[in-house]
C-alpha positions as CSV (number, residue, x, y, z in Angstrom):
1,X,45.6,130.6,70.8
2,X,47.8,127.7,72.1
3,X,51.0,127.3,74.1
4,X,53.7,125.0,72.7
5,X,55.8,123.1,75.3
6,X,58.8,121.6,73.6
7,X,60.8,118.6,75.0
8,X,63.6,116.5,73.6
9,X,64.1,112.8,74.5
10,X,67.9,113.3,74.4
11,X,67.8,115.5,77.6
12,X,66.7,114.0,80.9
13,X,66.0,117.5,82.2
14,X,63.6,117.9,79.3
15,X,61.9,114.6,79.0
16,X,61.4,114.2,82.8
17,X,59.2,117.3,83.2
18,X,57.4,116.4,79.9
19,X,56.6,112.9,81.2
20,X,55.3,114.4,84.4
21,X,53.0,116.7,82.4
22,X,51.8,113.8,80.2
23,X,51.0,111.8,83.3
24,X,48.3,114.3,84.3
25,X,44.8,113.8,83.1
26,X,43.4,115.2,79.9
27,X,46.2,114.6,77.4
28,X,45.6,112.9,74.1
29,X,47.7,112.4,70.9
30,X,47.9,115.3,68.5
31,X,49.1,115.6,65.0
32,X,52.7,114.9,63.9
33,X,54.7,118.0,63.1
34,X,57.4,116.8,60.7
35,X,59.1,114.1,62.8
36,X,57.8,115.3,66.2
37,X,55.0,113.7,68.0
38,X,52.5,116.0,69.8
39,X,50.0,115.8,72.6
40,X,47.1,118.1,73.4
41,X,45.4,119.2,76.6
42,X,43.1,122.2,76.4
43,X,45.2,125.1,75.0
44,X,48.5,123.4,75.5
45,X,50.4,121.4,72.9
46,X,53.4,119.4,73.9
47,X,55.9,118.5,71.2
48,X,58.5,115.7,71.7
49,X,61.4,115.0,69.4
50,X,64.8,113.4,69.4
51,X,67.0,116.4,68.4
52,X,68.6,119.3,70.3
53,X,66.1,122.0,71.3
54,X,68.5,124.8,70.4
55,X,68.4,123.7,66.7
56,X,64.6,124.1,66.4
57,X,63.7,127.4,64.9
58,X,60.3,128.8,64.1
59,X,58.3,126.1,65.8
60,X,55.4,128.5,66.3
61,X,55.2,129.3,62.6
62,X,55.6,125.6,61.7
63,X,52.8,124.6,64.1
64,X,50.5,127.3,62.8
65,X,51.1,126.2,59.2
66,X,50.5,122.5,60.0
67,X,47.4,122.9,62.2
68,X,46.0,126.4,61.7
69,X,46.3,127.1,65.5
70,X,47.8,130.4,66.4
71,X,50.7,130.0,68.9
72,X,50.8,132.5,71.8
73,X,54.0,131.3,73.4
74,X,56.7,128.6,73.2
75,X,58.2,127.1,76.3
76,X,61.3,124.9,76.1
77,X,62.1,122.3,78.7
78,X,65.8,121.9,78.8
79,X,69.0,121.8,80.9
80,X,71.5,124.6,81.1
81,X,75.1,124.6,82.3
82,X,76.3,127.8,83.9
83,X,79.8,128.9,83.7
84,X,80.0,128.7,87.5
85,X,79.0,125.0,87.3
86,X,76.8,125.6,90.4
87,X,73.5,123.6,90.3
88,X,70.6,125.9,89.5
89,X,67.0,125.9,88.5
90,X,66.4,128.7,85.9
91,X,63.8,130.5,84.0
92,X,64.9,132.7,81.1
93,X,64.2,134.0,77.7
94,X,66.1,132.6,74.7
95,X,68.6,134.6,72.7
96,X,72.2,135.8,72.4
97,X,72.0,139.6,72.1
98,X,75.7,139.9,73.3
99,X,77.0,138.3,70.1
100,X,77.6,140.2,66.9
101,X,75.5,139.1,64.0
102,X,78.6,137.9,62.1
103,X,79.5,135.4,64.9
104,X,78.5,131.7,64.9
105,X,76.8,130.7,68.2
106,X,78.4,127.6,69.6
107,X,75.1,126.0,70.6
108,X,72.8,127.3,67.9
109,X,70.5,130.3,67.8
110,X,70.7,133.7,66.2
111,X,73.5,136.1,67.2
112,X,72.5,139.6,68.1
113,X,68.9,138.5,68.7
114,X,66.7,137.7,71.8
115,X,63.1,136.7,72.2
116,X,60.8,139.1,74.1
117,X,60.5,137.8,77.6
118,X,57.3,136.1,78.6
119,X,55.3,138.3,81.1
120,X,54.8,135.2,83.2
121,X,58.5,134.6,83.8
122,X,58.5,136.5,87.1
123,X,55.6,134.5,88.6
124,X,57.2,131.3,87.3
125,X,60.4,132.2,89.1
126,X,58.6,132.8,92.4
127,X,56.8,129.4,91.9
128,X,60.1,127.7,91.1
129,X,61.7,129.2,94.3
130,X,58.7,128.0,96.4
131,X,58.8,124.5,94.9
132,X,62.6,124.3,95.4
133,X,62.3,125.3,99.0
134,X,59.4,123.0,99.7
135,X,61.4,120.0,98.4
136,X,64.6,121.0,100.3
137,X,66.6,121.7,97.1
138,X,67.9,124.9,98.5
139,X,70.6,126.0,99.1
140,X,72.2,123.3,97.0
141,X,70.3,124.6,94.0
142,X,69.8,128.3,93.2
143,X,66.5,129.3,91.7
144,X,67.3,132.1,89.4
145,X,66.2,134.1,86.4
146,X,68.9,134.5,83.8
147,X,69.1,137.5,81.5
148,X,69.5,135.3,78.3
149,X,69.0,131.7,77.5
150,X,72.2,131.0,75.6
151,X,75.7,132.3,75.7
152,X,76.1,132.9,79.5
153,X,77.8,136.3,78.9
154,X,75.3,138.4,80.7
155,X,74.9,138.4,84.5
156,X,72.0,136.5,86.0
157,X,69.4,138.5,87.8
158,X,68.2,137.3,91.2
159,X,64.8,138.5,92.2
C-alpha cells in the first residue's frame, strides 16, 4: 500500500511543502500519471501537476490502474481561505456534506459527500501546533482542524 501526496504548481502553499519533501533524501522519479509527474520514496508517491487540486477526482483509482499499487490514503497539499480571513494552518478531510446533491459546488467536489477522515489527522494537528509554536507563528496563525475541506459552512473544531 502507498500514500499519494498531491501538489499543484499553481499554488505556492502546495508546491512549497512538496519541494521541501523532494529535497529530502531517497526520492526518485516515478511513472507519469496522465500529465502528472510523480516521485517515489519508500511507500510515498508525490504527484505534481499544473491544475487545481479540487478538480482532481479518483486519483487513488487512477494511480492503482496505472501502476498496480494499492493506495491507502491521499493527502492534498493546498491553501485554504477561511471566511474569517484570519491566517490559519489547517488539517481537514475533504468534502461538502452541507450541500444538497443538486447544488453545484463553487470550487469543485461532490455536493452531499465527504471523505472519511484520516485517523492520523489528530496527531497531525498536534504536530502542526507544535511546529507553529516552535517557529513563533502563533498567535498570528491559528493551527486548527476544520470539519470539512470545502465549503466553509461548518464550524471549525479546535482541539
